[in-house]
C-alpha positions as CSV (number, residue, x, y, z in Angstrom):
1,M,0.0,0.0,0.0
2,T,1.3,3.4,-0.9
3,H,0.9,5.7,2.1
4,S,2.9,7.2,4.9
5,T,2.5,7.4,8.6
6,Q,0.4,10.5,8.0
7,V,-2.5,8.4,6.8
8,R,-5.1,7.1,9.3
9,I,-6.6,3.7,8.5
10,V,-8.6,2.1,11.3
11,E,-8.2,-1.6,11.9
12,S,-11.6,-2.7,10.6
13,A,-11.2,-0.9,7.2
14,D,-10.3,-3.1,4.2
15,V,-7.8,-1.2,2.1
16,S,-6.1,-2.9,-0.8
17,A,-2.3,-3.1,-0.8
18,D,-2.5,-1.7,-4.4
19,A,-4.3,1.5,-3.3
20,S,-2.5,4.8,-3.1
21,I,-3.6,7.0,-0.3
22,G,-2.4,10.6,0.1
23,D,-1.0,12.2,3.2
24,G,-3.5,13.4,5.8
25,S,-6.3,11.1,4.6
26,S,-8.5,9.0,7.0
27,I,-10.3,5.8,6.2
28,W,-12.9,4.8,8.9
29,H,-14.5,1.7,10.2
30,L,-15.7,-1.0,7.8
31,A,-14.8,1.1,4.7
32,Q,-13.5,-0.7,1.7
33,V,-10.9,0.8,-0.7
34,R,-10.3,-1.5,-3.7
35,E,-7.3,-2.2,-5.9
36,G,-5.8,0.7,-8.0
37,V,-7.6,3.5,-6.1
38,R,-5.7,6.7,-6.3
39,M,-6.7,9.0,-3.5
40,G,-5.3,12.5,-2.9
41,E,-4.3,14.2,0.2
42,N,-6.6,15.1,3.2
43,C,-9.5,12.9,2.1
44,I,-12.0,11.3,4.4
45,V,-13.8,8.0,3.7
46,G,-16.5,7.4,6.2
47,R,-17.8,4.3,8.0
48,G,-18.9,1.5,5.6
49,A,-18.2,3.5,2.4
50,Y,-17.0,1.6,-0.7
51,I,-14.4,3.0,-3.2
52,G,-14.3,0.8,-6.3
53,T,-11.4,-0.5,-8.2
54,G,-9.3,2.2,-9.9
55,V,-11.5,5.1,-8.7
56,E,-9.6,8.4,-8.8
57,M,-10.1,11.0,-6.0
58,G,-8.4,14.4,-5.8
59,D,-7.3,16.2,-2.7
60,N,-9.7,17.2,0.1
61,C,-12.6,14.9,-0.8
62,K,-15.2,13.7,1.7
63,V,-17.0,10.4,1.1
64,Q,-19.5,10.1,3.9
65,N,-20.8,6.9,5.7
66,Y,-22.1,4.1,3.5
67,A,-21.7,5.9,0.2
68,L,-20.9,3.6,-2.8
69,V,-18.5,5.0,-5.3
70,Y,-18.3,2.4,-8.1
71,E,-15.5,2.3,-10.6
72,P,-14.5,4.0,-12.9
73,A,-15.7,7.1,-11.1
74,K,-13.5,10.2,-11.0
75,L,-13.7,12.8,-8.3
76,A,-11.8,16.1,-8.6
77,D,-10.5,18.1,-5.7
78,G,-12.9,19.1,-2.9
79,V,-15.8,16.8,-3.8
80,F,-18.4,16.0,-1.2
81,I,-20.2,12.7,-1.4
82,G,-23.0,12.5,1.2
83,P,-24.2,9.6,3.3
84,A,-25.5,6.6,1.3
85,V,-25.0,8.3,-2.1
86,V,-24.6,5.8,-5.0
87,L,-22.5,6.5,-8.1
88,T,-23.5,3.7,-10.4
89,N,-21.5,2.1,-13.2
90,D,-23.9,-0.1,-15.2
91,T,-26.2,1.6,-17.7
92,Y,-28.2,-1.6,-18.5
93,P,-27.9,-3.8,-15.4
94,R,-28.6,-7.5,-15.6
95,A,-27.6,-10.5,-13.4
96,I,-27.7,-12.9,-16.3
97,N,-27.2,-12.9,-20.1
98,A,-30.0,-13.5,-22.5
99,D,-29.2,-17.2,-22.6
100,G,-29.6,-17.4,-18.8
101,T,-25.9,-17.7,-17.9
102,L,-24.6,-15.6,-15.1
103,K,-23.0,-12.4,-16.3
104,S,-19.2,-12.1,-15.7
105,A,-16.9,-9.1,-15.7
106,H,-16.4,-9.7,-19.4
107,D,-20.1,-9.5,-20.2
108,W,-20.5,-5.8,-19.6
109,E,-18.5,-2.5,-19.7
110,A,-18.4,-0.3,-16.6
111,V,-19.1,3.4,-17.2
112,G,-18.4,6.0,-14.5
113,V,-19.7,9.1,-12.9
114,T,-17.4,12.2,-13.1
115,V,-17.7,14.8,-10.3
116,E,-15.8,18.0,-10.9
117,R,-14.1,20.4,-8.5
118,G,-16.0,21.5,-5.4
119,A,-19.3,19.7,-6.3
120,A,-21.5,18.3,-3.6
121,I,-23.9,15.3,-3.8
122,G,-26.5,15.2,-1.0
123,A,-27.5,12.2,1.2
124,R,-29.0,9.2,-0.6
125,A,-28.8,10.8,-4.0
126,T,-28.1,8.4,-7.0
127,C,-26.1,9.4,-10.0
128,V,-26.8,7.0,-12.9
129,A,-23.6,6.6,-15.1
130,P,-22.5,8.0,-17.4
131,V,-23.1,11.5,-16.1
132,T,-20.9,14.5,-15.2
133,I,-21.6,16.7,-12.2
134,G,-20.1,20.1,-13.0
135,A,-17.8,22.1,-10.8
136,W,-19.4,23.6,-7.7
137,A,-22.8,22.1,-8.5
138,T,-25.0,20.8,-5.7
139,V,-27.2,17.7,-6.0
140,A,-30.0,17.7,-3.4
141,A,-30.6,14.9,-1.0
142,G,-32.5,12.0,-2.6
143,A,-32.2,13.2,-6.2
144,V,-31.7,10.8,-9.1
145,V,-29.4,12.3,-11.7
146,V,-29.7,10.8,-15.2
147,K,-28.2,13.6,-17.2
148,D,-25.2,15.9,-16.9
149,V,-25.4,18.7,-14.3
150,P,-23.9,22.1,-15.3
151,A,-21.4,23.9,-13.2
152,Y,-22.9,25.8,-10.3
153,A,-26.4,24.2,-10.8
154,L,-28.6,23.2,-8.0
155,V,-30.6,20.1,-9.0
156,A,-33.3,18.2,-7.1
157,G,-36.0,15.6,-7.7
158,V,-36.6,12.3,-9.6
159,P,-35.3,12.7,-12.2
160,A,-33.2,15.6,-11.1
161,R,-33.9,19.0,-12.6
162,R,-32.2,22.4,-12.1
163,I,-34.1,24.5,-9.6
164,G,-31.5,27.2,-9.1
165,W,-27.9,28.1,-9.0
166,V,-25.3,27.9,-6.2
167,G,-22.1,29.7,-5.6
168,E,-18.7,28.3,-4.5
169,S,-19.8,28.8,-0.8
170,G,-22.7,26.3,-1.5
171,M,-25.3,29.0,-0.8
172,P,-28.2,29.4,-3.4
173,L,-27.5,32.5,-5.5
174,A,-29.8,35.5,-5.3
175,A,-31.1,37.4,-8.4
176,G,-29.0,40.4,-9.4
177,E,-29.9,43.6,-11.2
178,D,-31.1,41.8,-14.3
179,E,-32.3,38.3,-15.2
180,N,-28.8,37.1,-16.2
181,T,-27.0,38.2,-13.1
182,W,-26.7,36.3,-9.9
183,V,-25.1,37.2,-6.5
184,C,-23.8,35.0,-3.7
185,P,-25.3,36.2,-0.4
186,A,-22.4,34.8,1.5
187,S,-19.4,36.1,-0.4
188,G,-20.8,38.8,-2.7
189,D,-19.4,37.1,-5.7
190,R,-21.2,37.8,-9.0
191,Y,-22.1,35.2,-11.6
192,F,-23.5,35.6,-15.1
193,E,-25.9,33.3,-16.9
194,T,-25.6,32.8,-20.7
195,D,-27.7,30.2,-22.5
196,G,-28.1,28.1,-19.4
197,I,-24.4,28.2,-18.5
198,L,-23.2,30.1,-15.4
199,T,-19.8,31.7,-15.1
200,K,-18.2,33.5,-12.2
201,E,-17.1,37.1,-12.6
202,A,-13.3,37.4,-12.9
203,A,-11.6,38.8,-9.8
């Protein structure tokens, strides 16, 4: 296992010898981290969470209790995965082939969920691969995401739909002086909407 004494792995966690864990990271009780995982620095993997084979995680990610992150998911820096979230990897799931034989690893192709920098996925949400959750977006608790989520979008429901915008602080944005301008109530940062895409005003 590739990690230093600055990594905390509790005794009941199951971490592959082939996983690479960055300094400052913590892996808690009954979590499983599979072969080929590449985890950045200062990550937290909560109780009972599952990190699938070859999953990539950036720095400062949080995967909360009992979340299931199936391969080949990719998490950028600063991603939050809430309790019992599921990132799927099988678009057309079946236990058996059409001839009745049990499916093997060779009978299907895994597809992953991509979560970009700073995005957050609320408790018990499900992201059905292949989808991308844009940077700083927020997926509400219990949502089912079946299509890509734009950066800064706030999505909710089954299936998930955009119900607003959020800033980098995570707070919903307030309307600005016109219909295309949005303002973060926490930071004062301004954002501009063009054709359904939000961009942050340059500093």
